[in-house]
N, CA, C, O and the ligand as a Tripos MOL2 file, in Angstrom:
@<TRIPOS>MOLECULE
protein
  245   243    62     0     0
PROTEIN
NO_CHARGES

@<TRIPOS>ATOM
      1 N          11.2840    5.4790    1.1390 N.3       1 MET1
      2 CA         11.8680    5.0420   -0.1290 C.3       1 MET1
      3 C          12.0620    3.5270   -0.1300 C.2       1 MET1
      4 O          12.4450    2.9380    0.8810 O.2       1 MET1
      5 N          11.8010    2.9270   -1.2370 N.am      2 THR2
      6 CA         11.9300    1.4780   -1.3140 C.3       2 THR2
      7 C          12.2950    1.0760   -2.7370 C.2       2 THR2
      8 O          12.1350    1.8630   -3.6710 O.2       2 THR2
      9 N          12.7700   -0.1090   -2.8950 N.am      3 THR3
     10 CA         13.1520   -0.5590   -4.2310 C.3       3 THR3
     11 C          12.1720   -1.6050   -4.7350 C.2       3 THR3
     12 O          12.1030   -2.7110   -4.2000 O.2       3 THR3
     13 N          11.4420   -1.2650   -5.7290 N.am      4 VAL4
     14 CA         10.5150   -2.2180   -6.3320 C.3       4 VAL4
     15 C          10.7400   -2.2910   -7.8380 C.2       4 VAL4
     16 O           9.8590   -2.7100   -8.5880 O.2       4 VAL4
     17 N          11.9220   -1.8820   -8.2660 N.am      5 GLY5
     18 CA         12.2220   -1.9530   -9.6960 C.3       5 GLY5
     19 C          11.8600   -0.6680  -10.4090 C.2       5 GLY5
     20 O          12.0370    0.4250   -9.8710 O.2       5 GLY5
     21 N          11.3590   -0.8040  -11.6070 N.am      6 PHE6
     22 CA         11.0380    0.3650  -12.4210 C.3       6 PHE6
     23 C           9.5380    0.5110  -12.5870 C.2       6 PHE6
     24 O           8.7980   -0.4710  -12.6430 O.2       6 PHE6
     25 N           9.1110    1.7570  -12.6640 N.am      7 CYS7
     26 CA          7.6970    2.0470  -12.8810 C.3       7 CYS7
     27 C           7.2540    1.4850  -14.2280 C.2       7 CYS7
     28 O           7.9030    1.7250  -15.2470 O.2       7 CYS7
     29 N           6.1530    0.7380  -14.2360 N.am      8 ARG8
     30 CA          5.6900    0.1380  -15.4890 C.3       8 ARG8
     31 C           5.0310    1.1870  -16.3930 C.2       8 ARG8
     32 O           4.8160    0.9420  -17.5800 O.2       8 ARG8
     33 N           4.7180    2.3320  -15.8350 N.am      9 ALA9
     34 CA          4.0780    3.3760  -16.6390 C.3       9 ALA9
     35 C           5.0830    4.3310  -17.2760 C.2       9 ALA9
     36 O           4.9560    4.6740  -18.4510 O.2       9 ALA9
     37 N           6.0950    4.7660  -16.4960 N.am     10 CYS10
     38 CA          7.0080    5.7750  -17.0280 C.3      10 CYS10
     39 C           8.4730    5.3690  -16.9870 C.2      10 CYS10
     40 O           9.3180    6.0900  -17.5170 O.2      10 CYS10
     41 N           8.8030    4.2190  -16.3650 N.am     11 GLY11
     42 CA         10.1830    3.7470  -16.3510 C.3      11 GLY11
     43 C          11.0530    4.3480  -15.2740 C.2      11 GLY11
     44 O          12.2170    3.9740  -15.1330 O.2      11 GLY11
     45 N          10.5090    5.2660  -14.5180 N.am     12 ASN12
     46 CA         11.2480    5.8670  -13.4150 C.3      12 ASN12
     47 C          11.5070    4.8170  -12.3350 C.2      12 ASN12
     48 O          10.7370    3.8670  -12.1960 O.2      12 ASN12
     49 N          12.5880    4.9850  -11.5720 N.am     13 ASN13
     50 CA         12.8730    3.9880  -10.5300 C.3      13 ASN13
     51 C          12.8750    4.5930   -9.1310 C.2      13 ASN13
     52 O          13.4610    4.0210   -8.2110 O.2      13 ASN13
     53 N          12.2430    5.7140   -8.9650 N.am     14 THR14
     54 CA         12.1190    6.3210   -7.6450 C.3      14 THR14
     55 C          10.6910    6.1460   -7.1450 C.2      14 THR14
     56 O           9.7330    6.6310   -7.7460 O.2      14 THR14
     57 N          10.5840    5.4510   -6.0510 N.am     15 PHE15
     58 CA          9.2600    5.1930   -5.4990 C.3      15 PHE15
     59 C           9.1720    5.7500   -4.0890 C.2      15 PHE15
     60 O          10.1860    5.9550   -3.4220 O.2      15 PHE15
     61 N           7.9680    5.9870   -3.6530 N.am     16 THR16
     62 CA          7.7580    6.4290   -2.2900 C.3      16 THR16
     63 C           6.5300    5.7110   -1.7520 C.2      16 THR16
     64 O           5.7830    5.0900   -2.5070 O.2      16 THR16
     65 N           6.3280    5.7980   -0.4540 N.am     17 GLN17
     66 CA          5.2260    5.0580    0.1410 C.3      17 GLN17
     67 C           4.2520    5.9530    0.8660 C.2      17 GLN17
     68 O           4.6180    7.0030    1.3930 O.2      17 GLN17
     69 N           3.0250    5.5270    0.8830 N.am     18 GLY18
     70 CA          2.0040    6.2390    1.6150 C.3      18 GLY18
     71 C           1.1300    5.2360    2.3440 C.2      18 GLY18
     72 O           1.1280    4.0470    2.0250 O.2      18 GLY18
     73 N           0.4000    5.7200    3.3100 N.am     19 LYS19
     74 CA         -0.4660    4.8450    4.0930 C.3      19 LYS19
     75 C          -1.9250    5.2050    3.8300 C.2      19 LYS19
     76 O          -2.3100    6.3740    3.8230 O.2      19 LYS19
     77 N          -2.7110    4.1740    3.6170 N.am     20 LEU20
     78 CA         -4.1380    4.3840    3.4240 C.3      20 LEU20
     79 C          -4.8650    3.7190    4.5790 C.2      20 LEU20
     80 O          -4.6950    2.5250    4.8220 O.2      20 LEU20
     81 N          -5.6620    4.4780    5.2800 N.am     21 GLY21
     82 CA         -6.3940    3.8670    6.3730 C.3      21 GLY21
     83 C          -6.3310    4.7050    7.6230 C.2      21 GLY21
     84 O          -5.2690    4.8410    8.2300 O.2      21 GLY21
     85 N          -7.4630    5.2710    8.0180 N.am     22 ASN22
     86 CA         -7.5030    6.0860    9.2260 C.3      22 ASN22
     87 C          -8.6820    5.6670   10.0870 C.2      22 ASN22
     88 O          -9.2380    6.4690   10.8370 O.2      22 ASN22
     89 N          -9.0550    4.3990    9.9690 N.am     23 GLY23
     90 CA        -10.2060    3.9250   10.7320 C.3      23 GLY23
     91 C         -11.3840    3.6440    9.8250 C.2      23 GLY23
     92 O         -12.0760    2.6420    9.9990 O.2      23 GLY23
     93 N         -11.6180    4.5090    8.8680 N.am     24 TYR24
     94 CA        -12.7440    4.3130    7.9600 C.3      24 TYR24
     95 C         -12.3450    3.5070    6.7280 C.2      24 TYR24
     96 O         -13.1320    2.7210    6.2000 O.2      24 TYR24
     97 N         -11.1270    3.7120    6.2870 N.am     25 THR25
     98 CA        -10.7160    3.0810    5.0410 C.3      25 THR25
     99 C          -9.7520    1.9140    5.2600 C.2      25 THR25
    100 O          -9.1960    1.3870    4.2970 O.2      25 THR25
    101 N          -9.5480    1.5040    6.5120 N.am     26 SER26
    102 CA         -8.6900    0.3610    6.7730 C.3      26 SER26
    103 C          -9.3190   -0.9020    6.2100 C.2      26 SER26
    104 O         -10.5340   -0.9820    6.0270 O.2      26 SER26
    105 N          -8.4710   -1.8880    5.9390 N.am     27 VAL27
    106 CA         -8.9630   -3.2020    5.5430 C.3      27 VAL27
    107 C          -9.4150   -3.9390    6.7890 C.2      27 VAL27
    108 O          -8.7110   -3.9440    7.7990 O.2      27 VAL27
    109 N         -10.5790   -4.5600    6.7280 N.am     28 THR28
    110 CA        -11.0590   -5.3260    7.8720 C.3      28 THR28
    111 C         -11.3410   -6.7580    7.4230 C.2      28 THR28
    112 O         -11.6370   -6.9900    6.2510 O.2      28 THR28
    113 N         -11.2550   -7.7100    8.3310 N.am     29 PRO29
    114 CA        -11.5270   -9.1080    7.9740 C.3      29 PRO29
    115 C         -12.9680   -9.2820    7.5170 C.2      29 PRO29
    116 O         -13.8720   -8.6000    7.9980 O.2      29 PRO29
    117 N         -13.1680  -10.2010    6.5860 N.am     30 VAL30
    118 CA        -14.5020  -10.4450    6.0530 C.3      30 VAL30
    119 C         -15.3940  -11.1190    7.0920 C.2      30 VAL30
    120 O         -16.5790  -10.8060    7.2050 O.2      30 VAL30
    121 N         -14.8110  -12.0430    7.8470 N.am     31 ASP31
    122 CA        -15.6410  -12.8850    8.7050 C.3      31 ASP31
    123 C         -15.3290  -12.7540   10.1930 C.2      31 ASP31
    124 O         -15.6920  -13.6210   10.9880 O.2      31 ASP31
    125 N         -14.6570  -11.6700   10.5660 N.am     32 LYS32
    126 CA        -14.3900  -11.4620   11.9860 C.3      32 LYS32
    127 C         -14.9000  -10.0950   12.4000 C.2      32 LYS32
    128 O         -15.0110   -9.1840   11.5790 O.2      32 LYS32
    129 N         -15.2080   -9.9600   13.6820 N.am     33 MET33
    130 CA        -15.7340   -8.6970   14.1820 C.3      33 MET33
    131 C         -14.6260   -7.6740   14.4130 C.2      33 MET33
    132 O         -14.8260   -6.4730   14.2300 O.2      33 MET33
    133 N         -13.4680   -8.1620   14.8130 N.am     34 PHE34
    134 CA        -12.4030   -7.2520   15.1960 C.3      34 PHE34
    135 C         -11.1680   -7.4230   14.3160 C.2      34 PHE34
    136 O         -10.9800   -8.4320   13.6370 O.2      34 PHE34
    137 N         -10.3650   -6.4180   14.3650 N.am     35 GLY35
    138 CA         -9.1220   -6.4630   13.6000 C.3      35 GLY35
    139 C          -9.2420   -5.6290   12.3500 C.2      35 GLY35
    140 O         -10.2320   -5.7130   11.6240 O.2      35 GLY35
    141 N          -8.2400   -4.8310   12.1050 N.am     36 SER36
    142 CA         -8.1970   -4.0460   10.8820 C.3      36 SER36
    143 C          -6.7520   -3.6480   10.6580 C.2      36 SER36
    144 O          -5.9210   -3.7290   11.5630 O.2      36 SER36
    145 N          -6.4720   -3.2240    9.4640 N.am     37 SER37
    146 CA         -5.1010   -2.8580    9.1510 C.3      37 SER37
    147 C          -5.0880   -1.7910    8.0790 C.2      37 SER37
    148 O          -5.8960   -1.8160    7.1500 O.2      37 SER37
    149 N          -4.1560   -0.8450    8.2160 N.am     38 PRO38
    150 CA         -3.9950    0.1130    7.1270 C.3      38 PRO38
    151 C          -3.3200   -0.5550    5.9300 C.2      38 PRO38
    152 O          -2.7540   -1.6420    6.0450 O.2      38 PRO38
    153 N          -3.3910    0.1020    4.8040 N.am     39 LEU39
    154 CA         -2.7130   -0.3700    3.6020 C.3      39 LEU39
    155 C          -1.4940    0.5000    3.3510 C.2      39 LEU39
    156 O          -1.5530    1.7220    3.4890 O.2      39 LEU39
    157 N          -0.3940   -0.1330    2.9820 N.am     40 ILE40
    158 CA          0.8010    0.6060    2.6150 C.3      40 ILE40
    159 C           0.8960    0.5830    1.0920 C.2      40 ILE40
    160 O           0.9690   -0.4790    0.4750 O.2      40 ILE40
    161 N           0.8930    1.7420    0.5180 N.am     41 ILE41
    162 CA          0.9190    1.8530   -0.9450 C.3      41 ILE41
    163 C           2.2720    2.3840   -1.4010 C.2      41 ILE41
    164 O           2.7350    3.4260   -0.9380 O.2      41 ILE41
    165 N           2.8850    1.6610   -2.3020 N.am     42 THR42
    166 CA          4.1500    2.0980   -2.8870 C.3      42 THR42
    167 C           3.8560    2.6000   -4.2920 C.2      42 THR42
    168 O           3.2970    1.8840   -5.1230 O.2      42 THR42
    169 N           4.2430    3.8450   -4.5390 N.am     43 PHE43
    170 CA          3.9080    4.4090   -5.8490 C.3      43 PHE43
    171 C           5.0730    5.2000   -6.4280 C.2      43 PHE43
    172 O           5.9550    5.6690   -5.7080 O.2      43 PHE43
    173 N           5.0500    5.3290   -7.7270 N.am     44 CYS44
    174 CA          6.0680    6.0550   -8.4770 C.3      44 CYS44
    175 C           6.0550    7.5270   -8.0810 C.2      44 CYS44
    176 O           5.0040    8.1690   -8.0610 O.2      44 CYS44
    177 N           7.2280    8.0460   -7.7690 N.am     45 LYS45
    178 CA          7.3190    9.4320   -7.3420 C.3      45 LYS45
    179 C           7.1680   10.3880   -8.5200 C.2      45 LYS45
    180 O           6.9260   11.5810   -8.3400 O.2      45 LYS45
    181 N           7.3120    9.8540   -9.7090 N.am     46 GLU46
    182 CA          7.2480   10.6770  -10.9100 C.3      46 GLU46
    183 C           5.8240   10.8270  -11.4350 C.2      46 GLU46
    184 O           5.3590   11.9430  -11.6660 O.2      46 GLU46
    185 N           5.1410    9.7160  -11.6220 N.am     47 CYS47
    186 CA          3.8160    9.7810  -12.2500 C.3      47 CYS47
    187 C           2.6890    9.2670  -11.3580 C.2      47 CYS47
    188 O           1.5150    9.4330  -11.6890 O.2      47 CYS47
    189 N           3.0350    8.6480  -10.2330 N.am     48 GLY48
    190 CA          1.9960    8.2150   -9.3080 C.3      48 GLY48
    191 C           1.4780    6.8070   -9.5420 C.2      48 GLY48
    192 O           0.5920    6.3510   -8.8190 O.2      48 GLY48
    193 N           2.0080    6.1160  -10.5280 N.am     49 GLU49
    194 CA          1.5850    4.7410  -10.7760 C.3      49 GLU49
    195 C           1.8090    3.8980   -9.5170 C.2      49 GLU49
    196 O           2.8960    3.9190   -8.9390 O.2      49 GLU49
    197 N           0.7940    3.1660   -9.0990 N.am     50 VAL50
    198 CA          0.9320    2.3460   -7.9010 C.3      50 VAL50
    199 C           1.6120    1.0280   -8.2500 C.2      50 VAL50
    200 O           1.1470    0.2800   -9.1100 O.2      50 VAL50
    201 N           2.7270    0.7560   -7.5640 N.am     51 ALA51
    202 CA          3.4950   -0.4620   -7.8400 C.3      51 ALA51
    203 C           3.0830   -1.5920   -6.9180 C.2      51 ALA51
    204 O           3.1660   -2.7610   -7.2920 O.2      51 ALA51
    205 N           2.6400   -1.2540   -5.7140 N.am     52 SER52
    206 CA          2.3480   -2.2910   -4.7440 C.3      52 SER52
    207 C           1.3950   -1.7830   -3.6720 C.2      52 SER52
    208 O           1.5120   -0.6520   -3.2010 O.2      52 SER52
    209 N           0.4700   -2.6200   -3.3020 N.am     53 ILE53
    210 CA         -0.4070   -2.3100   -2.1640 C.3      53 ILE53
    211 C          -0.2550   -3.4440   -1.1620 C.2      53 ILE53
    212 O          -0.4550   -4.6120   -1.4950 O.2      53 ILE53
    213 N           0.0950   -3.0960    0.0450 N.am     54 LYS54
    214 CA          0.3030   -4.1280    1.0590 C.3      54 LYS54
    215 C          -0.5660   -3.8690    2.2690 C.2      54 LYS54
    216 O          -0.7640   -2.7280    2.6860 O.2      54 LYS54
    217 N          -1.0810   -4.9540    2.8230 N.am     55 VAL55
    218 CA         -1.7670   -4.8720    4.1080 C.3      55 VAL55
    219 C          -0.7000   -4.8440    5.1840 C.2      55 VAL55
    220 O           0.1500   -5.7310    5.2550 O.2      55 VAL55
    221 N          -0.7510   -3.8080    6.0280 N.am     56 LYS56
    222 CA          0.3450   -3.6120    6.9730 C.3      56 LYS56
    223 C           0.4040   -4.6930    8.0520 C.2      56 LYS56
    224 O           1.4910   -5.1370    8.4230 O.2      56 LYS56
    225 N          -0.7330   -5.1120    8.5490 N.am     57 ASN57
    226 CA         -0.7330   -6.0870    9.6420 C.3      57 ASN57
    227 C          -1.5010   -7.3460    9.2610 C.2      57 ASN57
    228 O          -2.5860   -7.5790    9.7930 O.2      57 ASN57
    229 N          -0.9750   -8.1550    8.3630 N.am     58 PRO58
    230 CA         -1.7110   -9.3440    7.8920 C.3      58 PRO58
    231 C          -1.9730  -10.3480    9.0070 C.2      58 PRO58
    232 O          -2.9110  -11.1410    8.9190 O.2      58 PRO58
    233 N          -1.1580  -10.3220   10.0460 N.am     59 LYS59
    234 CA         -1.3300  -11.3060   11.1150 C.3      59 LYS59
    235 C          -2.5770  -11.0540   11.9510 C.2      59 LYS59
    236 O          -3.0100  -11.9250   12.7060 O.2      59 LYS59
    237 N          -3.1460   -9.8810   11.8200 N.am     60 LYS60
    238 CA         -4.3740   -9.5870   12.5600 C.3      60 LYS60
    239 C          -5.5810  -10.2780   11.9520 C.2      60 LYS60
    240 O          -6.6480  -10.3140   12.5650 O.2      60 LYS60
    241 N          -5.4280  -10.8210   10.7670 N.am     61 PHE61
    242 CA         -6.5760  -11.4050   10.0660 C.3      61 PHE61
    243 C          -6.6990  -12.9040   10.3180 C.2      61 PHE61
    244 O          -7.6140  -13.5450    9.7990 O.2      61 PHE61
    245 ZN          5.9750    6.3430  -13.1040 Zn       62 ZN62
@<TRIPOS>BOND
     1     1     2 1
     2     2     3 1
     3     3     4 2
     4     3     5 am
     5     5     6 1
     6     6     7 1
     7     7     8 2
     8     7     9 am
     9     9    10 1
    10    10    11 1
    11    11    12 2
    12    11    13 am
    13    13    14 1
    14    14    15 1
    15    15    16 2
    16    15    17 am
    17    17    18 1
    18    18    19 1
    19    19    20 2
    20    19    21 am
    21    21    22 1
    22    22    23 1
    23    23    24 2
    24    23    25 am
    25    25    26 1
    26    26    27 1
    27    27    28 2
    28    27    29 am
    29    29    30 1
    30    30    31 1
    31    31    32 2
    32    31    33 am
    33    33    34 1
    34    34    35 1
    35    35    36 2
    36    35    37 am
    37    37    38 1
    38    38    39 1
    39    39    40 2
    40    39    41 am
    41    41    42 1
    42    42    43 1
    43    43    44 2
    44    43    45 am
    45    45    46 1
    46    46    47 1
    47    47    48 2
    48    47    49 am
    49    49    50 1
    50    50    51 1
    51    51    52 2
    52    51    53 am
    53    53    54 1
    54    54    55 1
    55    55    56 2
    56    55    57 am
    57    57    58 1
    58    58    59 1
    59    59    60 2
    60    59    61 am
    61    61    62 1
    62    62    63 1
    63    63    64 2
    64    63    65 am
    65    65    66 1
    66    66    67 1
    67    67    68 2
    68    67    69 am
    69    69    70 1
    70    70    71 1
    71    71    72 2
    72    71    73 am
    73    73    74 1
    74    74    75 1
    75    75    76 2
    76    75    77 am
    77    77    78 1
    78    78    79 1
    79    79    80 2
    80    79    81 am
    81    81    82 1
    82    82    83 1
    83    83    84 2
    84    83    85 am
    85    85    86 1
    86    86    87 1
    87    87    88 2
    88    87    89 am
    89    89    90 1
    90    90    91 1
    91    91    92 2
    92    91    93 am
    93    93    94 1
    94    94    95 1
    95    95    96 2
    96    95    97 am
    97    97    98 1
    98    98    99 1
    99    99   100 2
   100    99   101 am
   101   101   102 1
   102   102   103 1
   103   103   104 2
   104   103   105 am
   105   105   106 1
   106   106   107 1
   107   107   108 2
   108   107   109 am
   109   109   110 1
   110   110   111 1
   111   111   112 2
   112   111   113 am
   113   113   114 1
   114   114   115 1
   115   115   116 2
   116   115   117 am
   117   117   118 1
   118   118   119 1
   119   119   120 2
   120   119   121 am
   121   121   122 1
   122   122   123 1
   123   123   124 2
   124   123   125 am
   125   125   126 1
   126   126   127 1
   127   127   128 2
   128   127   129 am
   129   129   130 1
   130   130   131 1
   131   131   132 2
   132   131   133 am
   133   133   134 1
   134   134   135 1
   135   135   136 2
   136   135   137 am
   137   137   138 1
   138   138   139 1
   139   139   140 2
   140   139   141 am
   141   141   142 1
   142   142   143 1
   143   143   144 2
   144   143   145 am
   145   145   146 1
   146   146   147 1
   147   147   148 2
   148   147   149 am
   149   149   150 1
   150   150   151 1
   151   151   152 2
   152   151   153 am
   153   153   154 1
   154   154   155 1
   155   155   156 2
   156   155   157 am
   157   157   158 1
   158   158   159 1
   159   159   160 2
   160   159   161 am
   161   161   162 1
   162   162   163 1
   163   163   164 2
   164   163   165 am
   165   165   166 1
   166   166   167 1
   167   167   168 2
   168   167   169 am
   169   169   170 1
   170   170   171 1
   171   171   172 2
   172   171   173 am
   173   173   174 1
   174   174   175 1
   175   175   176 2
   176   175   177 am
   177   177   178 1
   178   178   179 1
   179   179   180 2
   180   179   181 am
   181   181   182 1
   182   182   183 1
   183   183   184 2
   184   183   185 am
   185   185   186 1
   186   186   187 1
   187   187   188 2
   188   187   189 am
   189   189   190 1
   190   190   191 1
   191   191   192 2
   192   191   193 am
   193   193   194 1
   194   194   195 1
   195   195   196 2
   196   195   197 am
   197   197   198 1
   198   198   199 1
   199   199   200 2
   200   199   201 am
   201   201   202 1
   202   202   203 1
   203   203   204 2
   204   203   205 am
   205   205   206 1
   206   206   207 1
   207   207   208 2
   208   207   209 am
   209   209   210 1
   210   210   211 1
   211   211   212 2
   212   211   213 am
   213   213   214 1
   214   214   215 1
   215   215   216 2
   216   215   217 am
   217   217   218 1
   218   218   219 1
   219   219   220 2
   220   219   221 am
   221   221   222 1
   222   222   223 1
   223   223   224 2
   224   223   225 am
   225   225   226 1
   226   226   227 1
   227   227   228 2
   228   227   229 am
   229   229   230 1
   230   230   231 1
   231   231   232 2
   232   231   233 am
   233   233   234 1
   234   234   235 1
   235   235   236 2
   236   235   237 am
   237   237   238 1
   238   238   239 1
   239   239   240 2
   240   239   241 am
   241   241   242 1
   242   242   243 1
   243   243   244 2
@<TRIPOS>SUBSTRUCTURE
     1 MET1         2 RESIDUE 1 A MET
     2 THR2         6 RESIDUE 1 A THR
     3 THR3        10 RESIDUE 1 A THR
     4 VAL4        14 RESIDUE 1 A VAL
     5 GLY5        18 RESIDUE 1 A GLY
     6 PHE6        22 RESIDUE 1 A PHE
     7 CYS7        26 RESIDUE 1 A CYS
     8 ARG8        30 RESIDUE 1 A ARG
     9 ALA9        34 RESIDUE 1 A ALA
    10 CYS10       38 RESIDUE 1 A CYS
    11 GLY11       42 RESIDUE 1 A GLY
    12 ASN12       46 RESIDUE 1 A ASN
    13 ASN13       50 RESIDUE 1 A ASN
    14 THR14       54 RESIDUE 1 A THR
    15 PHE15       58 RESIDUE 1 A PHE
    16 THR16       62 RESIDUE 1 A THR
    17 GLN17       66 RESIDUE 1 A GLN
    18 GLY18       70 RESIDUE 1 A GLY
    19 LYS19       74 RESIDUE 1 A LYS
    20 LEU20       78 RESIDUE 1 A LEU
    21 GLY21       82 RESIDUE 1 A GLY
    22 ASN22       86 RESIDUE 1 A ASN
    23 GLY23       90 RESIDUE 1 A GLY
    24 TYR24       94 RESIDUE 1 A TYR
    25 THR25       98 RESIDUE 1 A THR
    26 SER26      102 RESIDUE 1 A SER
    27 VAL27      106 RESIDUE 1 A VAL
    28 THR28      110 RESIDUE 1 A THR
    29 PRO29      114 RESIDUE 1 A PRO
    30 VAL30      118 RESIDUE 1 A VAL
    31 ASP31      122 RESIDUE 1 A ASP
    32 LYS32      126 RESIDUE 1 A LYS
    33 MET33      130 RESIDUE 1 A MET
    34 PHE34      134 RESIDUE 1 A PHE
    35 GLY35      138 RESIDUE 1 A GLY
    36 SER36      142 RESIDUE 1 A SER
    37 SER37      146 RESIDUE 1 A SER
    38 PRO38      150 RESIDUE 1 A PRO
    39 LEU39      154 RESIDUE 1 A LEU
    40 ILE40      158 RESIDUE 1 A ILE
    41 ILE41      162 RESIDUE 1 A ILE
    42 THR42      166 RESIDUE 1 A THR
    43 PHE43      170 RESIDUE 1 A PHE
    44 CYS44      174 RESIDUE 1 A CYS
    45 LYS45      178 RESIDUE 1 A LYS
    46 GLU46      182 RESIDUE 1 A GLU
    47 CYS47      186 RESIDUE 1 A CYS
    48 GLY48      190 RESIDUE 1 A GLY
    49 GLU49      194 RESIDUE 1 A GLU
    50 VAL50      198 RESIDUE 1 A VAL
    51 ALA51      202 RESIDUE 1 A ALA
    52 SER52      206 RESIDUE 1 A SER
    53 ILE53      210 RESIDUE 1 A ILE
    54 LYS54      214 RESIDUE 1 A LYS
    55 VAL55      218 RESIDUE 1 A VAL
    56 LYS56      222 RESIDUE 1 A LYS
    57 ASN57      226 RESIDUE 1 A ASN
    58 PRO58      230 RESIDUE 1 A PRO
    59 LYS59      234 RESIDUE 1 A LYS
    60 LYS60      238 RESIDUE 1 A LYS
    61 PHE61      242 RESIDUE 1 A PHE
    62 ZN62       245 GROUP 0 **** ****
């Protein structure tokens, strides 16, 4: 659970987070051979509108 304000789609203020990235769908650097990071997605628990997508380990890039 996190606070990111109100959902821009439905006005609900309950959000939850999920992780995207299991090796195949992780974000990888454009110009480096190594390093990758999952994405943390914060979305509305009511309608699923995505409020925020974050790279979990930006320092790896
Ligand atoms: Zn919503």
